[in-house]
mmJSON file of the N, C-alpha and C atoms, coordinates in Angstrom:
{"data_MODEL":{"atom_site":{
"group_PDB":["ATOM","ATOM","ATOM","ATOM","ATOM","ATOM","ATOM","ATOM","ATOM","ATOM","ATOM","ATOM","ATOM","ATOM","ATOM","ATOM","ATOM","ATOM","ATOM","ATOM","ATOM","ATOM","ATOM","ATOM","ATOM","ATOM","ATOM","ATOM","ATOM","ATOM","ATOM","ATOM","ATOM","ATOM","ATOM","ATOM","ATOM","ATOM","ATOM","ATOM","ATOM","ATOM","ATOM","ATOM","ATOM","ATOM","ATOM","ATOM","ATOM","ATOM","ATOM","ATOM","ATOM","ATOM","ATOM","ATOM","ATOM","ATOM","ATOM","ATOM","ATOM","ATOM","ATOM","ATOM","ATOM","ATOM","ATOM","ATOM","ATOM","ATOM","ATOM","ATOM","ATOM","ATOM","ATOM","ATOM","ATOM","ATOM","ATOM","ATOM","ATOM","ATOM","ATOM","ATOM","ATOM","ATOM","ATOM","ATOM","ATOM","ATOM","ATOM","ATOM","ATOM","ATOM","ATOM","ATOM","ATOM","ATOM","ATOM","ATOM","ATOM","ATOM","ATOM","ATOM","ATOM","ATOM","ATOM","ATOM","ATOM","ATOM","ATOM","ATOM","ATOM","ATOM","ATOM","ATOM","ATOM","ATOM","ATOM","ATOM","ATOM","ATOM","ATOM","ATOM","ATOM","ATOM","ATOM","ATOM","ATOM","ATOM","ATOM","ATOM","ATOM","ATOM","ATOM","ATOM","ATOM","ATOM","ATOM","ATOM","ATOM","ATOM","ATOM","ATOM","ATOM","ATOM","ATOM","ATOM","ATOM","ATOM","ATOM","ATOM","ATOM","ATOM","ATOM","ATOM","ATOM","ATOM","ATOM"],
"id":[1,2,3,4,5,6,7,8,9,10,11,12,13,14,15,16,17,18,19,20,21,22,23,24,25,26,27,28,29,30,31,32,33,34,35,36,37,38,39,40,41,42,43,44,45,46,47,48,49,50,51,52,53,54,55,56,57,58,59,60,61,62,63,64,65,66,67,68,69,70,71,72,73,74,75,76,77,78,79,80,81,82,83,84,85,86,87,88,89,90,91,92,93,94,95,96,97,98,99,100,101,102,103,104,105,106,107,108,109,110,111,112,113,114,115,116,117,118,119,120,121,122,123,124,125,126,127,128,129,130,131,132,133,134,135,136,137,138,139,140,141,142,143,144,145,146,147,148,149,150,151,152,153,154,155,156,157,158,159],
"type_symbol":["N","C","C","N","C","C","N","C","C","N","C","C","N","C","C","N","C","C","N","C","C","N","C","C","N","C","C","N","C","C","N","C","C","N","C","C","N","C","C","N","C","C","N","C","C","N","C","C","N","C","C","N","C","C","N","C","C","N","C","C","N","C","C","N","C","C","N","C","C","N","C","C","N","C","C","N","C","C","N","C","C","N","C","C","N","C","C","N","C","C","N","C","C","N","C","C","N","C","C","N","C","C","N","C","C","N","C","C","N","C","C","N","C","C","N","C","C","N","C","C","N","C","C","N","C","C","N","C","C","N","C","C","N","C","C","N","C","C","N","C","C","N","C","C","N","C","C","N","C","C","N","C","C","N","C","C","N","C","C"],
"label_atom_id":["N","CA","C","N","CA","C","N","CA","C","N","CA","C","N","CA","C","N","CA","C","N","CA","C","N","CA","C","N","CA","C","N","CA","C","N","CA","C","N","CA","C","N","CA","C","N","CA","C","N","CA","C","N","CA","C","N","CA","C","N","CA","C","N","CA","C","N","CA","C","N","CA","C","N","CA","C","N","CA","C","N","CA","C","N","CA","C","N","CA","C","N","CA","C","N","CA","C","N","CA","C","N","CA","C","N","CA","C","N","CA","C","N","CA","C","N","CA","C","N","CA","C","N","CA","C","N","CA","C","N","CA","C","N","CA","C","N","CA","C","N","CA","C","N","CA","C","N","CA","C","N","CA","C","N","CA","C","N","CA","C","N","CA","C","N","CA","C","N","CA","C","N","CA","C","N","CA","C","N","CA","C","N","CA","C"],
"label_alt_id":[null,null,null,null,null,null,null,null,null,null,null,null,null,null,null,null,null,null,null,null,null,null,null,null,null,null,null,null,null,null,null,null,null,null,null,null,null,null,null,null,null,null,null,null,null,null,null,null,null,null,null,null,null,null,null,null,null,null,null,null,null,null,null,null,null,null,null,null,null,null,null,null,null,null,null,null,null,null,null,null,null,null,null,null,null,null,null,null,null,null,null,null,null,null,null,null,null,null,null,null,null,null,null,null,null,null,null,null,null,null,null,null,null,null,null,null,null,null,null,null,null,null,null,null,null,null,null,null,null,null,null,null,null,null,null,null,null,null,null,null,null,null,null,null,null,null,null,null,null,null,null,null,null,null,null,null,null,null,null],
"label_comp_id":["UNK","UNK","UNK","UNK","UNK","UNK","UNK","UNK","UNK","UNK","UNK","UNK","UNK","UNK","UNK","UNK","UNK","UNK","UNK","UNK","UNK","UNK","UNK","UNK","UNK","UNK","UNK","UNK","UNK","UNK","UNK","UNK","UNK","UNK","UNK","UNK","UNK","UNK","UNK","UNK","UNK","UNK","UNK","UNK","UNK","UNK","UNK","UNK","UNK","UNK","UNK","UNK","UNK","UNK","UNK","UNK","UNK","UNK","UNK","UNK","UNK","UNK","UNK","UNK","UNK","UNK","UNK","UNK","UNK","UNK","UNK","UNK","UNK","UNK","UNK","UNK","UNK","UNK","UNK","UNK","UNK","UNK","UNK","UNK","UNK","UNK","UNK","UNK","UNK","UNK","UNK","UNK","UNK","UNK","UNK","UNK","UNK","UNK","UNK","UNK","UNK","UNK","UNK","UNK","UNK","UNK","UNK","UNK","UNK","UNK","UNK","UNK","UNK","UNK","UNK","UNK","UNK","UNK","UNK","UNK","UNK","UNK","UNK","UNK","UNK","UNK","UNK","UNK","UNK","UNK","UNK","UNK","UNK","UNK","UNK","UNK","UNK","UNK","UNK","UNK","UNK","UNK","UNK","UNK","UNK","UNK","UNK","UNK","UNK","UNK","UNK","UNK","UNK","UNK","UNK","UNK","UNK","UNK","UNK"],
"label_asym_id":["A","A","A","A","A","A","A","A","A","A","A","A","A","A","A","A","A","A","A","A","A","A","A","A","A","A","A","A","A","A","A","A","A","A","A","A","A","A","A","A","A","A","A","A","A","A","A","A","A","A","A","A","A","A","A","A","A","A","A","A","A","A","A","A","A","A","A","A","A","A","A","A","A","A","A","A","A","A","A","A","A","A","A","A","A","A","A","A","A","A","A","A","A","A","A","A","A","A","A","A","A","A","A","A","A","A","A","A","A","A","A","A","A","A","A","A","A","A","A","A","A","A","A","A","A","A","A","A","A","A","A","A","A","A","A","A","A","A","A","A","A","A","A","A","A","A","A","A","A","A","A","A","A","A","A","A","A","A","A"],
"label_entity_id":["1","1","1","1","1","1","1","1","1","1","1","1","1","1","1","1","1","1","1","1","1","1","1","1","1","1","1","1","1","1","1","1","1","1","1","1","1","1","1","1","1","1","1","1","1","1","1","1","1","1","1","1","1","1","1","1","1","1","1","1","1","1","1","1","1","1","1","1","1","1","1","1","1","1","1","1","1","1","1","1","1","1","1","1","1","1","1","1","1","1","1","1","1","1","1","1","1","1","1","1","1","1","1","1","1","1","1","1","1","1","1","1","1","1","1","1","1","1","1","1","1","1","1","1","1","1","1","1","1","1","1","1","1","1","1","1","1","1","1","1","1","1","1","1","1","1","1","1","1","1","1","1","1","1","1","1","1","1","1"],
"label_seq_id":[1,1,1,2,2,2,3,3,3,4,4,4,5,5,5,6,6,6,7,7,7,8,8,8,9,9,9,10,10,10,11,11,11,12,12,12,13,13,13,14,14,14,15,15,15,16,16,16,17,17,17,18,18,18,19,19,19,20,20,20,21,21,21,22,22,22,23,23,23,24,24,24,25,25,25,26,26,26,27,27,27,28,28,28,29,29,29,30,30,30,31,31,31,32,32,32,33,33,33,34,34,34,35,35,35,36,36,36,37,37,37,38,38,38,39,39,39,40,40,40,41,41,41,42,42,42,43,43,43,44,44,44,45,45,45,46,46,46,47,47,47,48,48,48,49,49,49,50,50,50,51,51,51,52,52,52,53,53,53],
"pdbx_PDB_ins_code":[null,null,null,null,null,null,null,null,null,null,null,null,null,null,null,null,null,null,null,null,null,null,null,null,null,null,null,null,null,null,null,null,null,null,null,null,null,null,null,null,null,null,null,null,null,null,null,null,null,null,null,null,null,null,null,null,null,null,null,null,null,null,null,null,null,null,null,null,null,null,null,null,null,null,null,null,null,null,null,null,null,null,null,null,null,null,null,null,null,null,null,null,null,null,null,null,null,null,null,null,null,null,null,null,null,null,null,null,null,null,null,null,null,null,null,null,null,null,null,null,null,null,null,null,null,null,null,null,null,null,null,null,null,null,null,null,null,null,null,null,null,null,null,null,null,null,null,null,null,null,null,null,null,null,null,null,null,null,null],
"Cartn_x":[19.638,18.429,18.534,19.717,19.876,19.612,20.117,19.929,18.436,17.697,16.258,15.535,15.903,15.279,15.57,16.795,17.143,16.285,16.114,15.309,13.885,13.31,11.942,11.887,12.878,12.902,12.961,13.816,13.949,12.624,11.991,10.717,9.664,9.598,8.617,8.88,10.145,10.457,10.166,10.392,10.078,8.579,7.787,6.334,5.9,6.468,6.103,6.477,7.639,8.083,7.136,6.705,5.804,4.448,4.005,2.733,2.827,3.96,4.15,4.166,4.813,4.843,3.436,2.634,1.256,0.48,0.638,-0.059,0.381,1.683,2.191,1.634,1.58,1.077,-0.406,-1.162,-2.575,-2.697,-1.871,-1.916,-1.583,-0.545,-0.155,-1.294,-1.938,-3.05,-4.192,-4.552,-5.636,-5.258,-3.994,-3.547,-3.658,-3.282,-3.351,-4.803,-5.71,-7.13,-7.613,-7.209,-7.62,-7.102,-5.852,-5.291,-6.086,-6.428,-7.2,-8.56,-9.228,-10.529,-10.402,-9.371,-9.175,-8.943,-8.159,-7.895,-9.174,-9.969,-11.227,-12.136,-12.235,-13.085,-12.618,-11.318,-10.817,-11.068,-10.919,-11.192,-12.665,-13.546,-14.987,-15.338,-14.773,-15.062,-14.587,-13.379,-12.863,-13.755,-14.159,-14.974,-16.321,-16.98,-18.287,-18.137,-17.049,-16.808,-16.624,-15.875,-15.644,-16.929,-17.736,-18.983,-19.951,-19.914,-20.855,-20.421,-19.171,-18.69,-19.272],
"Cartn_y":[17.363,16.758,16.577,16.235,16.063,17.375,18.466,19.775,20.099,19.799,20.071,19.298,18.034,17.229,17.808,18.286,18.879,20.103,20.934,22.15,21.781,20.791,20.366,19.857,19.074,18.549,19.674,20.651,21.776,22.525,22.749,23.481,22.723,21.424,20.627,20.725,20.616,20.673,22.068,23.101,24.462,24.608,24.076,24.156,23.423,22.254,21.483,22.268,22.913,23.699,24.847,25.55,26.682,26.189,25.029,24.468,24.144,23.56,23.231,24.509,25.557,26.829,27.385,27.318,27.816,27.01,25.691,24.837,25.176,25.367,25.7,27.033,28.024,29.331,29.24,28.385,28.209,27.588,26.588,25.929,26.932,27.74,28.749,29.741,30.123,31.075,30.514,29.243,28.626,28.494,28.137,28.041,29.394,30.446,31.804,32.169,31.826,32.092,31.374,30.113,29.346,30.007,30.469,31.136,32.393,33.169,34.395,34.045,33.023,32.607,32.186,31.394,30.941,32.124,33.103,34.28,35.057,35.253,35.995,35.251,33.943,33.152,33.271,33.166,33.234,34.614,35.662,37.018,37.15,36.656,36.747,35.96,34.766,33.94,34.645,35.196,35.915,37.109,37.838,39.032,38.666,37.655,37.267,36.676,35.974,35.385,36.487,37.531,38.634,39.397,39.577,40.326,39.565,38.249,37.465,37.37,37.723,37.61,38.69],
"Cartn_z":[-33.407,-32.86,-31.346,-30.843,-29.39,-28.658,-29.219,-28.594,-28.484,-29.541,-29.575,-28.47,-28.277,-27.226,-25.848,-25.647,-24.346,-24.064,-25.085,-24.897,-24.493,-25.162,-24.827,-23.392,-23.0,-21.634,-20.613,-20.873,-19.933,-19.827,-20.961,-20.937,-20.142,-20.316,-19.568,-18.069,-17.68,-16.25,-15.695,-16.499,-16.045,-15.806,-16.735,-16.565,-15.306,-15.085,-13.904,-12.649,-12.666,-11.517,-11.223,-12.27,-12.053,-11.548,-12.036,-11.561,-10.073,-9.676,-8.258,-7.429,-7.947,-7.212,-7.036,-8.094,-8.002,-6.969,-6.998,-6.039,-4.62,-4.42,-3.092,-2.62,-3.5,-3.079,-2.719,-3.434,-3.077,-1.698,-1.423,-0.111,0.981,0.754,1.749,1.945,0.851,0.932,1.772,1.515,2.29,3.761,4.034,5.428,6.098,5.365,5.897,6.207,5.303,5.542,6.793,6.95,8.128,9.401,9.371,10.549,10.874,9.85,10.086,10.687,10.133,10.669,12.126,12.43,13.806,14.731,14.283,15.111,15.369,14.326,14.496,15.464,15.308,16.2,17.641,17.859,19.234,19.827,19.021,19.519,19.879,19.021,19.285,20.537,20.685,21.857,23.129,23.092,24.272,24.59,23.567,23.764,24.381,23.84,24.373,25.772,26.009,27.325,28.363,28.011,28.95,29.219,28.185,28.371,29.26,29.182,29.981,31.441,31.731,33.124,34.006],
"occupancy":[1.0,1.0,1.0,1.0,1.0,1.0,1.0,1.0,1.0,1.0,1.0,1.0,1.0,1.0,1.0,1.0,1.0,1.0,1.0,1.0,1.0,1.0,1.0,1.0,1.0,1.0,1.0,1.0,1.0,1.0,1.0,1.0,1.0,1.0,1.0,1.0,1.0,1.0,1.0,1.0,1.0,1.0,1.0,1.0,1.0,1.0,1.0,1.0,1.0,1.0,1.0,1.0,1.0,1.0,1.0,1.0,1.0,1.0,1.0,1.0,1.0,1.0,1.0,1.0,1.0,1.0,1.0,1.0,1.0,1.0,1.0,1.0,1.0,1.0,1.0,1.0,1.0,1.0,1.0,1.0,1.0,1.0,1.0,1.0,1.0,1.0,1.0,1.0,1.0,1.0,1.0,1.0,1.0,1.0,1.0,1.0,1.0,1.0,1.0,1.0,1.0,1.0,1.0,1.0,1.0,1.0,1.0,1.0,1.0,1.0,1.0,1.0,1.0,1.0,1.0,1.0,1.0,1.0,1.0,1.0,1.0,1.0,1.0,1.0,1.0,1.0,1.0,1.0,1.0,1.0,1.0,1.0,1.0,1.0,1.0,1.0,1.0,1.0,1.0,1.0,1.0,1.0,1.0,1.0,1.0,1.0,1.0,1.0,1.0,1.0,1.0,1.0,1.0,1.0,1.0,1.0,1.0,1.0,1.0],
"B_iso_or_equiv":[0.0,0.0,0.0,0.0,0.0,0.0,0.0,0.0,0.0,0.0,0.0,0.0,0.0,0.0,0.0,0.0,0.0,0.0,0.0,0.0,0.0,0.0,0.0,0.0,0.0,0.0,0.0,0.0,0.0,0.0,0.0,0.0,0.0,0.0,0.0,0.0,0.0,0.0,0.0,0.0,0.0,0.0,0.0,0.0,0.0,0.0,0.0,0.0,0.0,0.0,0.0,0.0,0.0,0.0,0.0,0.0,0.0,0.0,0.0,0.0,0.0,0.0,0.0,0.0,0.0,0.0,0.0,0.0,0.0,0.0,0.0,0.0,0.0,0.0,0.0,0.0,0.0,0.0,0.0,0.0,0.0,0.0,0.0,0.0,0.0,0.0,0.0,0.0,0.0,0.0,0.0,0.0,0.0,0.0,0.0,0.0,0.0,0.0,0.0,0.0,0.0,0.0,0.0,0.0,0.0,0.0,0.0,0.0,0.0,0.0,0.0,0.0,0.0,0.0,0.0,0.0,0.0,0.0,0.0,0.0,0.0,0.0,0.0,0.0,0.0,0.0,0.0,0.0,0.0,0.0,0.0,0.0,0.0,0.0,0.0,0.0,0.0,0.0,0.0,0.0,0.0,0.0,0.0,0.0,0.0,0.0,0.0,0.0,0.0,0.0,0.0,0.0,0.0,0.0,0.0,0.0,0.0,0.0,0.0],
"pdbx_formal_charge":[null,null,null,null,null,null,null,null,null,null,null,null,null,null,null,null,null,null,null,null,null,null,null,null,null,null,null,null,null,null,null,null,null,null,null,null,null,null,null,null,null,null,null,null,null,null,null,null,null,null,null,null,null,null,null,null,null,null,null,null,null,null,null,null,null,null,null,null,null,null,null,null,null,null,null,null,null,null,null,null,null,null,null,null,null,null,null,null,null,null,null,null,null,null,null,null,null,null,null,null,null,null,null,null,null,null,null,null,null,null,null,null,null,null,null,null,null,null,null,null,null,null,null,null,null,null,null,null,null,null,null,null,null,null,null,null,null,null,null,null,null,null,null,null,null,null,null,null,null,null,null,null,null,null,null,null,null,null,null],
"auth_seq_id":[1,1,1,2,2,2,3,3,3,4,4,4,5,5,5,6,6,6,7,7,7,8,8,8,9,9,9,10,10,10,11,11,11,12,12,12,13,13,13,14,14,14,15,15,15,16,16,16,17,17,17,18,18,18,19,19,19,20,20,20,21,21,21,22,22,22,23,23,23,24,24,24,25,25,25,26,26,26,27,27,27,28,28,28,29,29,29,30,30,30,31,31,31,32,32,32,33,33,33,34,34,34,35,35,35,36,36,36,37,37,37,38,38,38,39,39,39,40,40,40,41,41,41,42,42,42,43,43,43,44,44,44,45,45,45,46,46,46,47,47,47,48,48,48,49,49,49,50,50,50,51,51,51,52,52,52,53,53,53],
"auth_comp_id":["UNK","UNK","UNK","UNK","UNK","UNK","UNK","UNK","UNK","UNK","UNK","UNK","UNK","UNK","UNK","UNK","UNK","UNK","UNK","UNK","UNK","UNK","UNK","UNK","UNK","UNK","UNK","UNK","UNK","UNK","UNK","UNK","UNK","UNK","UNK","UNK","UNK","UNK","UNK","UNK","UNK","UNK","UNK","UNK","UNK","UNK","UNK","UNK","UNK","UNK","UNK","UNK","UNK","UNK","UNK","UNK","UNK","UNK","UNK","UNK","UNK","UNK","UNK","UNK","UNK","UNK","UNK","UNK","UNK","UNK","UNK","UNK","UNK","UNK","UNK","UNK","UNK","UNK","UNK","UNK","UNK","UNK","UNK","UNK","UNK","UNK","UNK","UNK","UNK","UNK","UNK","UNK","UNK","UNK","UNK","UNK","UNK","UNK","UNK","UNK","UNK","UNK","UNK","UNK","UNK","UNK","UNK","UNK","UNK","UNK","UNK","UNK","UNK","UNK","UNK","UNK","UNK","UNK","UNK","UNK","UNK","UNK","UNK","UNK","UNK","UNK","UNK","UNK","UNK","UNK","UNK","UNK","UNK","UNK","UNK","UNK","UNK","UNK","UNK","UNK","UNK","UNK","UNK","UNK","UNK","UNK","UNK","UNK","UNK","UNK","UNK","UNK","UNK","UNK","UNK","UNK","UNK","UNK","UNK"],
"auth_asym_id":["A","A","A","A","A","A","A","A","A","A","A","A","A","A","A","A","A","A","A","A","A","A","A","A","A","A","A","A","A","A","A","A","A","A","A","A","A","A","A","A","A","A","A","A","A","A","A","A","A","A","A","A","A","A","A","A","A","A","A","A","A","A","A","A","A","A","A","A","A","A","A","A","A","A","A","A","A","A","A","A","A","A","A","A","A","A","A","A","A","A","A","A","A","A","A","A","A","A","A","A","A","A","A","A","A","A","A","A","A","A","A","A","A","A","A","A","A","A","A","A","A","A","A","A","A","A","A","A","A","A","A","A","A","A","A","A","A","A","A","A","A","A","A","A","A","A","A","A","A","A","A","A","A","A","A","A","A","A","A"],
"auth_atom_id":["N","CA","C","N","CA","C","N","CA","C","N","CA","C","N","CA","C","N","CA","C","N","CA","C","N","CA","C","N","CA","C","N","CA","C","N","CA","C","N","CA","C","N","CA","C","N","CA","C","N","CA","C","N","CA","C","N","CA","C","N","CA","C","N","CA","C","N","CA","C","N","CA","C","N","CA","C","N","CA","C","N","CA","C","N","CA","C","N","CA","C","N","CA","C","N","CA","C","N","CA","C","N","CA","C","N","CA","C","N","CA","C","N","CA","C","N","CA","C","N","CA","C","N","CA","C","N","CA","C","N","CA","C","N","CA","C","N","CA","C","N","CA","C","N","CA","C","N","CA","C","N","CA","C","N","CA","C","N","CA","C","N","CA","C","N","CA","C","N","CA","C","N","CA","C","N","CA","C","N","CA","C","N","CA","C"],
"pdbx_PDB_model_num":[1,1,1,1,1,1,1,1,1,1,1,1,1,1,1,1,1,1,1,1,1,1,1,1,1,1,1,1,1,1,1,1,1,1,1,1,1,1,1,1,1,1,1,1,1,1,1,1,1,1,1,1,1,1,1,1,1,1,1,1,1,1,1,1,1,1,1,1,1,1,1,1,1,1,1,1,1,1,1,1,1,1,1,1,1,1,1,1,1,1,1,1,1,1,1,1,1,1,1,1,1,1,1,1,1,1,1,1,1,1,1,1,1,1,1,1,1,1,1,1,1,1,1,1,1,1,1,1,1,1,1,1,1,1,1,1,1,1,1,1,1,1,1,1,1,1,1,1,1,1,1,1,1,1,1,1,1,1,1]
}}}
C-alpha cells in the first residue's frame, strides 16, 4: 500500500510540473509577441519619422 501511495504522489507532482511548464511557455510566447509588436511599432515610427523629414 505504501508503494501505491508513492506512485500516486509522483504522478500528481509530474502533472503539476507539466502544467507549470505549459504556463511558462505561454508566458514566454506572449512576451515574444509583445517584443515583436514593439519592434514593428518602432520600425514604423522610424520610417514615418524619416519620411516626414
